[in-house]
ZATORLO-618237 format. One record per residue: residue in one letter; x, y, z of N, C-alpha, C in turn. Coordinates in steps of 0.05 Angstrom, whole numbers, plus 5000, padded with zeros to 4 digits. Example, Ala and Ser with C-alpha at 12.3 -4.5 7.8 and 13.67 -1.06 7.14 Angstrom:
<pts>
<pt><code>A</code><n_px>5264</n_px><n_py>4886</n_py><n_pz>5156</n_pz><ca_px>5246</ca_px><ca_py>4910</ca_py><ca_pz>5156</ca_pz><c_px>5264</c_px><c_py>4934</c_py><c_pz>5156</c_pz></pt>
<pt><code>S</code><n_px>5257</n_px><n_py>4955</n_py><n_pz>5142</n_pz><ca_px>5273</ca_px><ca_py>4979</ca_py><ca_pz>5143</ca_pz><c_px>5258</c_px><c_py>5001</c_py><c_pz>5157</c_pz></pt>
</pts>
This chain:
<pts>
<pt><code>M</code><n_px>5463</n_px><n_py>1972</n_py><n_pz>9276</n_pz><ca_px>5486</ca_px><ca_py>1952</ca_py><ca_pz>9276</ca_pz><c_px>5479</c_px><c_py>1929</c_py><c_pz>9256</c_pz></pt>
<pt><code>S</code><n_px>5495</n_px><n_py>1923</n_py><n_pz>9237</n_pz><ca_px>5497</ca_px><ca_py>1904</ca_py><ca_pz>9218</ca_pz><c_px>5493</c_px><c_py>1874</c_py><c_pz>9229</c_pz></pt>
<pt><code>S</code><n_px>5482</n_px><n_py>1859</n_py><n_pz>9214</n_pz><ca_px>5482</ca_px><ca_py>1831</ca_py><ca_pz>9226</ca_pz><c_px>5490</c_px><c_py>1812</c_py><c_pz>9202</c_pz></pt>
<pt><code>A</code><n_px>5499</n_px><n_py>1788</n_py><n_pz>9207</n_pz><ca_px>5507</ca_px><ca_py>1772</ca_py><ca_pz>9186</ca_pz><c_px>5491</c_px><c_py>1764</c_py><c_pz>9170</c_pz></pt>
<pt><code>P</code><n_px>5503</n_px><n_py>1761</n_py><n_pz>9140</n_pz><ca_px>5480</ca_px><ca_py>1753</ca_py><ca_pz>9119</ca_pz><c_px>5470</c_px><c_py>1727</c_py><c_pz>9124</c_pz></pt>
<pt><code>T</code><n_px>5449</n_px><n_py>1721</n_py><n_pz>9113</n_pz><ca_px>5433</ca_px><ca_py>1696</ca_py><ca_pz>9113</ca_pz><c_px>5446</c_px><c_py>1676</c_py><c_pz>9093</c_pz></pt>
<pt><code>A</code><n_px>5439</n_px><n_py>1650</n_py><n_pz>9096</n_pz><ca_px>5449</ca_px><ca_py>1636</ca_py><ca_pz>9071</ca_pz><c_px>5441</c_px><c_py>1638</c_py><c_pz>9045</c_pz></pt>
<pt><code>S</code><n_px>5415</n_px><n_py>1648</n_py><n_pz>9043</n_pz><ca_px>5402</ca_px><ca_py>1656</ca_py><ca_pz>9015</ca_pz><c_px>5416</c_px><c_py>1679</c_py><c_pz>9005</c_pz></pt>
<pt><code>E</code><n_px>5433</n_px><n_py>1694</n_py><n_pz>9017</n_pz><ca_px>5449</ca_px><ca_py>1715</ca_py><ca_pz>9007</ca_pz><c_px>5477</c_px><c_py>1710</c_py><c_pz>8997</c_pz></pt>
<pt><code>A</code><n_px>5481</n_px><n_py>1684</n_py><n_pz>8995</n_pz><ca_px>5512</ca_px><ca_py>1680</ca_py><ca_pz>8989</ca_pz><c_px>5519</c_px><c_py>1696</c_py><c_pz>8965</c_pz></pt>
<pt><code>G</code><n_px>5539</n_px><n_py>1706</n_py><n_pz>8964</n_pz><ca_px>5553</ca_px><ca_py>1720</ca_py><ca_pz>8943</ca_pz><c_px>5571</c_px><c_py>1706</c_py><c_pz>8926</c_pz></pt>
<pt><code>P</code><n_px>5581</n_px><n_py>1718</n_py><n_pz>8904</n_pz><ca_px>5600</ca_px><ca_py>1699</ca_py><ca_pz>8891</ca_pz><c_px>5626</c_px><c_py>1686</c_py><c_pz>8897</c_pz></pt>
<pt><code>I</code><n_px>5637</n_px><n_py>1699</n_py><n_pz>8918</n_pz><ca_px>5661</ca_px><ca_py>1687</ca_py><ca_pz>8928</ca_pz><c_px>5651</c_px><c_py>1664</c_py><c_pz>8949</c_pz></pt>
<pt><code>E</code><n_px>5631</n_px><n_py>1667</n_py><n_pz>8964</n_pz><ca_px>5621</ca_px><ca_py>1643</ca_py><ca_pz>8979</ca_pz><c_px>5614</c_px><c_py>1626</c_py><c_pz>8962</c_pz></pt>
<pt><code>T</code><n_px>5598</n_px><n_py>1629</n_py><n_pz>8942</n_pz><ca_px>5590</ca_px><ca_py>1608</ca_py><ca_pz>8923</ca_pz><c_px>5611</c_px><c_py>1593</c_py><c_pz>8910</c_pz></pt>
<pt><code>S</code><n_px>5636</n_px><n_py>1609</n_py><n_pz>8902</n_pz><ca_px>5658</ca_px><ca_py>1597</ca_py><ca_pz>8894</ca_pz><c_px>5674</c_px><c_py>1576</c_py><c_pz>8913</c_pz></pt>
<pt><code>I</code><n_px>5676</n_px><n_py>1589</n_py><n_pz>8938</n_pz><ca_px>5690</ca_px><ca_py>1572</ca_py><ca_pz>8961</ca_pz><c_px>5673</c_px><c_py>1543</c_py><c_pz>8960</c_pz></pt>
<pt><code>R</code><n_px>5645</n_px><n_py>1548</n_py><n_pz>8961</n_pz><ca_px>5628</ca_px><ca_py>1520</ca_py><ca_pz>8968</ca_pz><c_px>5634</c_px><c_py>1503</c_py><c_pz>8941</c_pz></pt>
<pt><code>N</code><n_px>5633</n_px><n_py>1514</n_py><n_pz>8918</n_pz><ca_px>5634</ca_px><ca_py>1496</ca_py><ca_pz>8894</ca_pz><c_px>5661</c_px><c_py>1480</c_py><c_pz>8892</c_pz></pt>
<pt><code>K</code><n_px>5684</n_px><n_py>1500</n_py><n_pz>8900</n_pz><ca_px>5710</ca_px><ca_py>1488</ca_py><ca_pz>8896</ca_pz><c_px>5718</c_px><c_py>1466</c_py><c_pz>8916</c_pz></pt>
<pt><code>L</code><n_px>5708</n_px><n_py>1472</n_py><n_pz>8944</n_pz><ca_px>5711</ca_px><ca_py>1458</ca_py><ca_pz>8964</ca_pz><c_px>5695</c_px><c_py>1430</c_py><c_pz>8961</c_pz></pt>
<pt><code>T</code><n_px>5675</n_px><n_py>1431</n_py><n_pz>8951</n_pz><ca_px>5655</ca_px><ca_py>1408</ca_py><ca_pz>8943</ca_pz><c_px>5668</c_px><c_py>1393</c_py><c_pz>8923</c_pz></pt>
<pt><code>D</code><n_px>5680</n_px><n_py>1402</n_py><n_pz>8904</n_pz><ca_px>5692</ca_px><ca_py>1385</ca_py><ca_pz>8882</ca_pz><c_px>5717</c_px><c_py>1376</c_py><c_pz>8892</c_pz></pt>
<pt><code>L</code><n_px>5735</n_px><n_py>1390</n_py><n_pz>8904</n_pz><ca_px>5758</ca_px><ca_py>1378</ca_py><ca_pz>8914</ca_pz><c_px>5756</c_px><c_py>1359</c_py><c_pz>8937</c_pz></pt>
<pt><code>L</code><n_px>5739</n_px><n_py>1362</n_py><n_pz>8958</n_pz><ca_px>5738</ca_px><ca_py>1346</ca_py><ca_pz>8984</ca_pz><c_px>5716</c_px><c_py>1327</c_py><c_pz>8985</c_pz></pt>
<pt><code>K</code><n_px>5695</n_px><n_py>1331</n_py><n_pz>8967</n_pz><ca_px>5671</ca_px><ca_py>1316</ca_py><ca_pz>8969</ca_pz><c_px>5661</c_px><c_py>1311</c_py><c_pz>8998</c_pz></pt>
<pt><code>P</code><n_px>5657</n_px><n_py>1332</n_py><n_pz>9014</n_pz><ca_px>5652</ca_px><ca_py>1332</ca_py><ca_pz>9038</ca_pz><c_px>5629</c_px><c_py>1318</c_py><c_pz>9048</c_pz></pt>
<pt><code>S</code><n_px>5626</n_px><n_py>1307</n_py><n_pz>9071</n_pz><ca_px>5604</ca_px><ca_py>1294</ca_py><ca_pz>9082</ca_pz><c_px>5585</c_px><c_py>1317</c_py><c_pz>9098</c_pz></pt>
<pt><code>E</code><n_px>5604</n_px><n_py>1341</n_py><n_pz>9106</n_pz><ca_px>5592</ca_px><ca_py>1361</ca_py><ca_pz>9116</ca_pz><c_px>5609</c_px><c_py>1387</c_py><c_pz>9108</c_pz></pt>
<pt><code>L</code><n_px>5594</n_px><n_py>1409</n_py><n_pz>9102</n_pz><ca_px>5608</ca_px><ca_py>1434</ca_py><ca_pz>9092</ca_pz><c_px>5590</c_px><c_py>1456</c_py><c_pz>9104</c_pz></pt>
<pt><code>K</code><n_px>5604</n_px><n_py>1474</n_py><n_pz>9120</n_pz><ca_px>5590</ca_px><ca_py>1497</ca_py><ca_pz>9132</ca_pz><c_px>5605</c_px><c_py>1520</c_py><c_pz>9127</c_pz></pt>
<pt><code>I</code><n_px>5597</n_px><n_py>1540</n_py><n_pz>9115</n_pz><ca_px>5613</ca_px><ca_py>1561</ca_py><ca_pz>9110</ca_pz><c_px>5594</c_px><c_py>1586</c_py><c_pz>9121</c_pz></pt>
<pt><code>T</code><n_px>5608</n_px><n_py>1603</n_py><n_pz>9136</n_pz><ca_px>5597</ca_px><ca_py>1626</ca_py><ca_pz>9150</ca_pz><c_px>5611</c_px><c_py>1645</c_py><c_pz>9141</c_pz></pt>
<pt><code>N</code><n_px>5595</n_px><n_py>1669</n_py><n_pz>9131</n_pz><ca_px>5608</ca_px><ca_py>1697</ca_py><ca_pz>9122</ca_pz><c_px>5610</c_px><c_py>1714</c_py><c_pz>9146</c_pz></pt>
<pt><code>D</code><n_px>5636</n_px><n_py>1716</n_py><n_pz>9154</n_pz><ca_px>5644</ca_px><ca_py>1735</ca_py><ca_pz>9176</ca_pz><c_px>5650</c_px><c_py>1764</c_py><c_pz>9172</c_pz></pt>
<pt><code>S</code><n_px>5650</n_px><n_py>1769</n_py><n_pz>9149</n_pz><ca_px>5659</ca_px><ca_py>1794</ca_py><ca_pz>9137</ca_pz><c_px>5648</c_px><c_py>1821</c_py><c_pz>9153</c_pz></pt>
<pt><code>W</code><n_px>5622</n_px><n_py>1819</n_py><n_pz>9160</n_pz><ca_px>5610</ca_px><ca_py>1839</ca_py><ca_pz>9173</ca_pz><c_px>5622</c_px><c_py>1847</c_py><c_pz>9201</c_pz></pt>
<pt><code>Q</code><n_px>5636</n_px><n_py>1827</n_py><n_pz>9213</n_pz><ca_px>5651</ca_px><ca_py>1831</ca_py><ca_pz>9235</ca_pz><c_px>5677</c_px><c_py>1850</c_py><c_pz>9233</c_pz></pt>
<pt><code>H</code><n_px>5684</n_px><n_py>1848</n_py><n_pz>9211</n_pz><ca_px>5713</ca_px><ca_py>1859</ca_py><ca_pz>9205</ca_pz><c_px>5713</c_px><c_py>1885</c_py><c_pz>9187</c_pz></pt>
<pt><code>R</code><n_px>5686</n_px><n_py>1896</n_py><n_pz>9179</n_pz><ca_px>5686</ca_px><ca_py>1916</ca_py><ca_pz>9164</ca_pz><c_px>5698</c_px><c_py>1943</c_py><c_pz>9173</c_pz></pt>
<pt><code>H</code><n_px>5700</n_px><n_py>1945</n_py><n_pz>9203</n_pz><ca_px>5710</ca_px><ca_py>1967</ca_py><ca_pz>9211</ca_pz><c_px>5745</c_px><c_py>1970</c_py><c_pz>9211</c_pz></pt>
<pt><code>H</code><n_px>5755</n_px><n_py>1948</n_py><n_pz>9205</n_pz><ca_px>5786</ca_px><ca_py>1944</ca_py><ca_pz>9207</ca_pz><c_px>5797</c_px><c_py>1966</c_py><c_pz>9186</c_pz></pt>
<pt><code>A</code><n_px>5819</n_px><n_py>1977</n_py><n_pz>9191</n_pz><ca_px>5834</ca_px><ca_py>1994</ca_py><ca_pz>9168</ca_pz><c_px>5836</c_px><c_py>1982</c_py><c_pz>9141</c_pz></pt>
<pt><code>A</code><n_px>5846</n_px><n_py>1960</n_py><n_pz>9142</n_pz><ca_px>5849</ca_px><ca_py>1948</ca_py><ca_pz>9115</ca_pz><c_px>5824</c_px><c_py>1940</c_py><c_pz>9099</c_pz></pt>
<pt><code>M</code><n_px>5800</n_px><n_py>1936</n_py><n_pz>9116</n_pz><ca_px>5777</ca_px><ca_py>1933</ca_py><ca_pz>9101</ca_pz><c_px>5762</c_px><c_py>1962</c_py><c_pz>9092</c_pz></pt>
<pt><code>K</code><n_px>5769</n_px><n_py>1978</n_py><n_pz>9107</n_pz><ca_px>5758</ca_px><ca_py>2010</ca_py><ca_pz>9101</ca_pz><c_px>5774</c_px><c_py>2019</c_py><c_pz>9080</c_pz></pt>
<pt><code>A</code><n_px>5800</n_px><n_py>2011</n_py><n_pz>9073</n_pz><ca_px>5815</ca_px><ca_py>2022</ca_py><ca_pz>9052</ca_pz><c_px>5805</c_px><c_py>2010</c_py><c_pz>9026</c_pz></pt>
<pt><code>I</code><n_px>5790</n_px><n_py>1987</n_py><n_pz>9027</n_pz><ca_px>5781</ca_px><ca_py>1977</ca_py><ca_pz>9001</ca_pz><c_px>5752</c_px><c_py>1978</c_py><c_pz>8997</c_pz></pt>
<pt><code>G</code><n_px>5741</n_px><n_py>1995</n_py><n_pz>9018</n_pz><ca_px>5710</ca_px><ca_py>2000</ca_py><ca_pz>9014</ca_pz><c_px>5694</c_px><c_py>1980</c_py><c_pz>9029</c_pz></pt>
<pt><code>G</code><n_px>5706</n_px><n_py>1964</n_py><n_pz>9046</n_pz><ca_px>5694</ca_px><ca_py>1945</ca_py><ca_pz>9059</ca_pz><c_px>5695</c_px><c_py>1917</c_py><c_pz>9046</c_pz></pt>
<pt><code>G</code><n_px>5713</n_px><n_py>1912</n_py><n_pz>9026</n_pz><ca_px>5714</ca_px><ca_py>1888</ca_py><ca_pz>9013</ca_pz><c_px>5692</c_px><c_py>1875</c_py><c_pz>9001</c_pz></pt>
<pt><code>D</code><n_px>5672</n_px><n_py>1893</n_py><n_pz>8991</n_pz><ca_px>5647</ca_px><ca_py>1884</ca_py><ca_pz>8979</ca_pz><c_px>5633</c_px><c_py>1859</c_py><c_pz>9000</c_pz></pt>
<pt><code>G</code><n_px>5637</n_px><n_py>1859</n_py><n_pz>9026</n_pz><ca_px>5625</ca_px><ca_py>1838</ca_py><ca_pz>9042</ca_pz><c_px>5628</c_px><c_py>1810</c_py><c_pz>9040</c_pz></pt>
<pt><code>E</code><n_px>5653</n_px><n_py>1803</n_py><n_pz>9024</n_pz><ca_px>5663</ca_px><ca_py>1776</ca_py><ca_pz>9023</ca_pz><c_px>5691</c_px><c_py>1770</c_py><c_pz>9029</c_pz></pt>
<pt><code>T</code><n_px>5701</n_px><n_py>1779</n_py><n_pz>9052</n_pz><ca_px>5732</ca_px><ca_py>1782</ca_py><ca_pz>9056</ca_pz><c_px>5737</c_px><c_py>1760</c_py><c_pz>9079</c_pz></pt>
<pt><code>H</code><n_px>5721</n_px><n_py>1751</n_py><n_pz>9094</n_pz><ca_px>5725</ca_px><ca_py>1738</ca_py><ca_pz>9120</ca_pz><c_px>5707</c_px><c_py>1717</c_py><c_pz>9120</c_pz></pt>
<pt><code>F</code><n_px>5714</n_px><n_py>1691</n_py><n_pz>9120</n_pz><ca_px>5695</ca_px><ca_py>1666</ca_py><ca_pz>9124</ca_pz><c_px>5703</c_px><c_py>1645</c_py><c_pz>9143</c_pz></pt>
<pt><code>S</code><n_px>5687</n_px><n_py>1630</n_py><n_pz>9156</n_pz><ca_px>5698</ca_px><ca_py>1610</ca_py><ca_pz>9177</ca_pz><c_px>5686</c_px><c_py>1585</c_py><c_pz>9159</c_pz></pt>
<pt><code>V</code><n_px>5701</n_px><n_py>1564</n_py><n_pz>9157</n_pz><ca_px>5692</ca_px><ca_py>1539</ca_py><ca_pz>9142</ca_pz><c_px>5697</c_px><c_py>1517</c_py><c_pz>9158</c_pz></pt>
<pt><code>E</code><n_px>5676</n_px><n_py>1501</n_py><n_pz>9163</n_pz><ca_px>5680</ca_px><ca_py>1476</ca_py><ca_pz>9176</ca_pz><c_px>5673</c_px><c_py>1452</c_py><c_pz>9156</c_pz></pt>
<pt><code>V</code><n_px>5692</n_px><n_py>1437</n_py><n_pz>9154</n_pz><ca_px>5688</ca_px><ca_py>1413</ca_py><ca_pz>9133</ca_pz><c_px>5698</c_px><c_py>1386</c_py><c_pz>9144</c_pz></pt>
<pt><code>V</code><n_px>5686</n_px><n_py>1367</n_py><n_pz>9137</n_pz><ca_px>5688</ca_px><ca_py>1341</ca_py><ca_pz>9143</ca_pz><c_px>5692</c_px><c_py>1326</c_py><c_pz>9121</c_pz></pt>
<pt><code>S</code><n_px>5715</n_px><n_py>1310</n_py><n_pz>9113</n_pz><ca_px>5722</ca_px><ca_py>1297</ca_py><ca_pz>9087</ca_pz><c_px>5740</c_px><c_py>1277</c_py><c_pz>9095</c_pz></pt>
<pt><code>D</code><n_px>5735</n_px><n_py>1251</n_py><n_pz>9082</n_pz><ca_px>5754</ca_px><ca_py>1230</ca_py><ca_pz>9080</ca_pz><c_px>5779</c_px><c_py>1239</c_py><c_pz>9066</c_pz></pt>
<pt><code>E</code><n_px>5780</n_px><n_py>1259</n_py><n_pz>9048</n_pz><ca_px>5805</ca_px><ca_py>1271</ca_py><ca_pz>9033</ca_pz><c_px>5824</c_px><c_py>1279</c_py><c_pz>9055</c_pz></pt>
<pt><code>F</code><n_px>5815</n_px><n_py>1283</n_py><n_pz>9079</n_pz><ca_px>5837</ca_px><ca_py>1291</ca_py><ca_pz>9102</ca_pz><c_px>5848</c_px><c_py>1272</c_py><c_pz>9115</c_pz></pt>
<pt><code>T</code><n_px>5840</n_px><n_py>1241</n_py><n_pz>9115</n_pz><ca_px>5850</ca_px><ca_py>1221</ca_py><ca_pz>9123</ca_pz><c_px>5879</c_px><c_py>1221</c_py><c_pz>9119</c_pz></pt>
<pt><code>G</code><n_px>5896</n_px><n_py>1216</n_py><n_pz>9144</n_pz><ca_px>5923</ca_px><ca_py>1215</ca_py><ca_pz>9138</ca_pz><c_px>5941</c_px><c_py>1239</c_py><c_pz>9136</c_pz></pt>
<pt><code>K</code><n_px>5926</n_px><n_py>1264</n_py><n_pz>9138</n_pz><ca_px>5941</ca_px><ca_py>1289</ca_py><ca_pz>9132</ca_pz><c_px>5938</c_px><c_py>1301</c_py><c_pz>9157</c_pz></pt>
<pt><code>R</code><n_px>5961</n_px><n_py>1318</n_py><n_pz>9165</n_pz><ca_px>5957</ca_px><ca_py>1337</ca_py><ca_pz>9188</ca_pz><c_px>5944</c_px><c_py>1360</c_py><c_pz>9180</c_pz></pt>
<pt><code>T</code><n_px>5937</n_px><n_py>1376</n_py><n_pz>9197</n_pz><ca_px>5922</ca_px><ca_py>1402</ca_py><ca_pz>9201</ca_pz><c_px>5936</c_px><c_py>1419</c_py><c_pz>9178</c_pz></pt>
<pt><code>M</code><n_px>5959</n_px><n_py>1425</n_py><n_pz>9180</n_pz><ca_px>5975</ca_px><ca_py>1440</ca_py><ca_pz>9162</ca_pz><c_px>5970</c_px><c_py>1433</c_py><c_pz>9130</c_pz></pt>
<pt><code>Q</code><n_px>5971</n_px><n_py>1405</n_py><n_pz>9127</n_pz><ca_px>5967</ca_px><ca_py>1393</ca_py><ca_pz>9101</ca_pz><c_px>5937</c_px><c_py>1400</c_py><c_pz>9089</c_pz></pt>
<pt><code>R</code><n_px>5922</n_px><n_py>1399</n_py><n_pz>9106</n_pz><ca_px>5890</ca_px><ca_py>1402</ca_py><ca_pz>9100</ca_pz><c_px>5885</c_px><c_py>1432</c_py><c_pz>9095</c_pz></pt>
<pt><code>H</code><n_px>5900</n_px><n_py>1450</n_py><n_pz>9112</n_pz><ca_px>5897</ca_px><ca_py>1479</ca_py><ca_pz>9107</ca_pz><c_px>5907</c_px><c_py>1488</c_py><c_pz>9083</c_pz></pt>
<pt><code>R</code><n_px>5930</n_px><n_py>1471</n_py><n_pz>9075</n_pz><ca_px>5943</ca_px><ca_py>1484</ca_py><ca_pz>9047</ca_pz><c_px>5927</c_px><c_py>1472</c_py><c_pz>9025</c_pz></pt>
<pt><code>M</code><n_px>5916</n_px><n_py>1450</n_py><n_pz>9027</n_pz><ca_px>5898</ca_px><ca_py>1444</ca_py><ca_pz>9004</ca_pz><c_px>5875</c_px><c_py>1458</c_py><c_pz>9002</c_pz></pt>
<pt><code>I</code><n_px>5863</n_px><n_py>1472</n_py><n_pz>9019</n_pz><ca_px>5839</ca_px><ca_py>1491</ca_py><ca_pz>9017</ca_pz><c_px>5851</c_px><c_py>1517</c_py><c_pz>9008</c_pz></pt>
<pt><code>Y</code><n_px>5873</n_px><n_py>1527</n_py><n_pz>9022</n_pz><ca_px>5885</ca_px><ca_py>1552</ca_py><ca_pz>9011</ca_pz><c_px>5896</c_px><c_py>1549</c_py><c_pz>8981</c_pz></pt>
<pt><code>G</code><n_px>5902</n_px><n_py>1526</n_py><n_pz>8973</n_pz><ca_px>5914</ca_px><ca_py>1522</ca_py><ca_pz>8944</ca_pz><c_px>5888</c_px><c_py>1523</c_py><c_pz>8929</c_pz></pt>
<pt><code>A</code><n_px>5864</n_px><n_py>1512</n_py><n_pz>8937</n_pz><ca_px>5844</ca_px><ca_py>1511</ca_py><ca_pz>8920</ca_pz><c_px>5829</c_px><c_py>1539</c_py><c_pz>8914</c_pz></pt>
<pt><code>L</code><n_px>5836</n_px><n_py>1555</n_py><n_pz>8935</n_pz><ca_px>5821</ca_px><ca_py>1582</ca_py><ca_pz>8936</ca_pz><c_px>5841</c_px><c_py>1604</c_py><c_pz>8930</c_pz></pt>
<pt><code>A</code><n_px>5863</n_px><n_py>1601</n_py><n_pz>8913</n_pz><ca_px>5879</ca_px><ca_py>1618</ca_py><ca_pz>8908</ca_pz><c_px>5869</c_px><c_py>1643</c_py><c_pz>8894</c_pz></pt>
<pt><code>D</code><n_px>5851</n_px><n_py>1636</n_py><n_pz>8872</n_pz><ca_px>5838</ca_px><ca_py>1659</ca_py><ca_pz>8852</ca_pz><c_px>5822</c_px><c_py>1676</c_py><c_pz>8876</c_pz></pt>
<pt><code>E</code><n_px>5807</n_px><n_py>1663</n_py><n_pz>8892</n_pz><ca_px>5791</ca_px><ca_py>1679</ca_py><ca_pz>8913</ca_pz><c_px>5808</c_px><c_py>1701</c_py><c_pz>8930</c_pz></pt>
<pt><code>F</code><n_px>5832</n_px><n_py>1689</n_py><n_pz>8935</n_pz><ca_px>5847</ca_px><ca_py>1706</ca_py><ca_pz>8953</ca_pz><c_px>5859</c_px><c_py>1726</c_py><c_pz>8937</c_pz></pt>
<pt><code>N</code><n_px>5862</n_px><n_py>1724</n_py><n_pz>8911</n_pz><ca_px>5871</ca_px><ca_py>1746</ca_py><ca_pz>8892</ca_pz><c_px>5851</c_px><c_py>1767</c_py><c_pz>8886</c_pz></pt>
<pt><code>T</code><n_px>5828</n_px><n_py>1758</n_py><n_pz>8889</n_pz><ca_px>5807</ca_px><ca_py>1779</ca_py><ca_pz>8885</ca_pz><c_px>5790</c_px><c_py>1786</c_py><c_pz>8910</c_pz></pt>
<pt><code>G</code><n_px>5799</n_px><n_py>1786</n_py><n_pz>8931</n_pz><ca_px>5785</ca_px><ca_py>1797</ca_py><ca_pz>8952</ca_pz><c_px>5779</c_px><c_py>1784</c_py><c_pz>8978</c_pz></pt>
<pt><code>L</code><n_px>5784</n_px><n_py>1758</n_py><n_pz>8977</n_pz><ca_px>5782</ca_px><ca_py>1745</ca_py><ca_pz>8999</ca_pz><c_px>5807</c_px><c_py>1745</c_py><c_pz>9016</c_pz></pt>
<pt><code>H</code><n_px>5803</n_px><n_py>1756</n_py><n_pz>9044</n_pz><ca_px>5828</ca_px><ca_py>1765</ca_py><ca_pz>9060</ca_pz><c_px>5833</c_px><c_py>1739</c_py><c_pz>9081</c_pz></pt>
<pt><code>A</code><n_px>5812</n_px><n_py>1730</n_py><n_pz>9091</n_pz><ca_px>5822</ca_px><ca_py>1709</ca_py><ca_pz>9112</ca_pz><c_px>5799</c_px><c_py>1689</c_py><c_pz>9117</c_pz></pt>
<pt><code>L</code><n_px>5810</n_px><n_py>1664</n_py><n_pz>9127</n_pz><ca_px>5792</ca_px><ca_py>1639</ca_py><ca_pz>9127</ca_pz><c_px>5800</c_px><c_py>1630</c_py><c_pz>9156</c_pz></pt>
<pt><code>S</code><n_px>5778</n_px><n_py>1623</n_py><n_pz>9171</n_pz><ca_px>5780</ca_px><ca_py>1606</ca_py><ca_pz>9200</ca_pz><c_px>5772</c_px><c_py>1580</c_py><c_pz>9191</c_pz></pt>
<pt><code>L</code><n_px>5790</n_px><n_py>1560</n_py><n_pz>9193</n_pz><ca_px>5785</ca_px><ca_py>1529</ca_py><ca_pz>9181</ca_pz><c_px>5781</c_px><c_py>1513</c_py><c_pz>9208</c_pz></pt>
<pt><code>N</code><n_px>5762</n_px><n_py>1496</n_py><n_pz>9204</n_pz><ca_px>5760</ca_px><ca_py>1473</ca_py><ca_pz>9223</ca_pz><c_px>5760</c_px><c_py>1447</c_py><c_pz>9207</c_pz></pt>
<pt><code>T</code><n_px>5780</n_px><n_py>1431</n_py><n_pz>9205</n_pz><ca_px>5780</ca_px><ca_py>1409</ca_py><ca_pz>9187</ca_pz><c_px>5780</c_px><c_py>1380</c_py><c_pz>9201</c_pz></pt>
<pt><code>K</code><n_px>5763</n_px><n_py>1365</n_py><n_pz>9191</n_pz><ca_px>5763</ca_px><ca_py>1337</ca_py><ca_pz>9209</ca_pz><c_px>5758</c_px><c_py>1316</c_py><c_pz>9185</c_pz></pt>
<pt><code>T</code><n_px>5766</n_px><n_py>1291</n_py><n_pz>9194</n_pz><ca_px>5755</ca_px><ca_py>1268</ca_py><ca_pz>9180</ca_pz><c_px>5730</c_px><c_py>1261</c_py><c_pz>9191</c_pz></pt>
<pt><code>P</code><n_px>5713</n_px><n_py>1243</n_py><n_pz>9178</n_pz><ca_px>5691</ca_px><ca_py>1229</ca_py><ca_pz>9193</ca_pz><c_px>5694</c_px><c_py>1218</c_py><c_pz>9217</c_pz></pt>
<pt><code>S</code><n_px>5720</n_px><n_py>1202</n_py><n_pz>9220</n_pz><ca_px>5726</ca_px><ca_py>1188</ca_py><ca_pz>9243</ca_pz><c_px>5732</c_px><c_py>1206</c_py><c_pz>9268</c_pz></pt>
<pt><code>E</code><n_px>5745</n_px><n_py>1231</n_py><n_pz>9262</n_pz><ca_px>5752</ca_px><ca_py>1251</ca_py><ca_pz>9282</ca_pz><c_px>5724</c_px><c_py>1263</c_py><c_pz>9294</c_pz></pt>
<pt><code>V</code><n_px>5703</n_px><n_py>1264</n_py><n_pz>9277</n_pz><ca_px>5676</ca_px><ca_py>1273</ca_py><ca_pz>9284</ca_pz><c_px>5671</c_px><c_py>1253</c_py><c_pz>9304</c_pz></pt>
<pt><code>V</code><n_px>5665</n_px><n_py>1228</n_py><n_pz>9301</n_pz><ca_px>5659</ca_px><ca_py>1208</ca_py><ca_pz>9317</ca_pz><c_px>5669</c_px><c_py>1208</c_py><c_pz>9344</c_pz></pt>
<pt><code>T</code><n_px>5696</n_px><n_py>1205</n_py><n_pz>9342</n_pz><ca_px>5709</ca_px><ca_py>1207</ca_py><ca_pz>9367</ca_pz><c_px>5706</c_px><c_py>1234</c_py><c_pz>9385</c_pz></pt>
<pt><code>T</code><n_px>5704</n_px><n_py>1254</n_py><n_pz>9374</n_pz><ca_px>5696</ca_px><ca_py>1281</ca_py><ca_pz>9387</ca_pz><c_px>5669</c_px><c_py>1277</c_py><c_pz>9397</c_pz></pt>
<pt><code>A</code><n_px>5649</n_px><n_py>1269</n_py><n_pz>9383</n_pz><ca_px>5624</ca_px><ca_py>1261</ca_py><ca_pz>9392</ca_pz><c_px>5618</c_px><c_py>1243</c_py><c_pz>9417</c_pz></pt>
<pt><code>T</code><n_px>5635</n_px><n_py>1220</n_py><n_pz>9416</n_pz><ca_px>5637</ca_px><ca_py>1200</ca_py><ca_pz>9435</ca_pz><c_px>5646</c_px><c_py>1214</c_py><c_pz>9460</c_pz></pt>
<pt><code>A</code><n_px>5666</n_px><n_py>1227</n_py><n_pz>9461</n_pz><ca_px>5680</ca_px><ca_py>1240</ca_py><ca_pz>9480</ca_pz><c_px>5667</c_px><c_py>1261</c_py><c_pz>9497</c_pz></pt>
<pt><code>S</code><n_px>5646</n_px><n_py>1272</n_py><n_pz>9482</n_pz><ca_px>5626</ca_px><ca_py>1293</ca_py><ca_pz>9495</ca_pz><c_px>5611</c_px><c_py>1280</c_py><c_pz>9514</c_pz></pt>
</pts>
């Protein structure tokens, strides 16, 4: 059974995601997880040979750039920034987007 790649094994798409989101959002936190290995058995992924292992990612990002924006607007910012990656093999993102104040509110509610 395959396991998730480690952070030291970041490929070109993950590296591009990290660089573009860092430039665009100047995040206080950015966590990118390559979930592609969990989807390698899907018919669409088999049809393209597994998608070179960089097709599905989870992204958690905290940024002041999200202040005053609804979830859909935040996601559109990210999807727009990653248009080239979607055109070259990126298939899906799971996004968790917050402002620093939303993180504090969540932490104090716990």
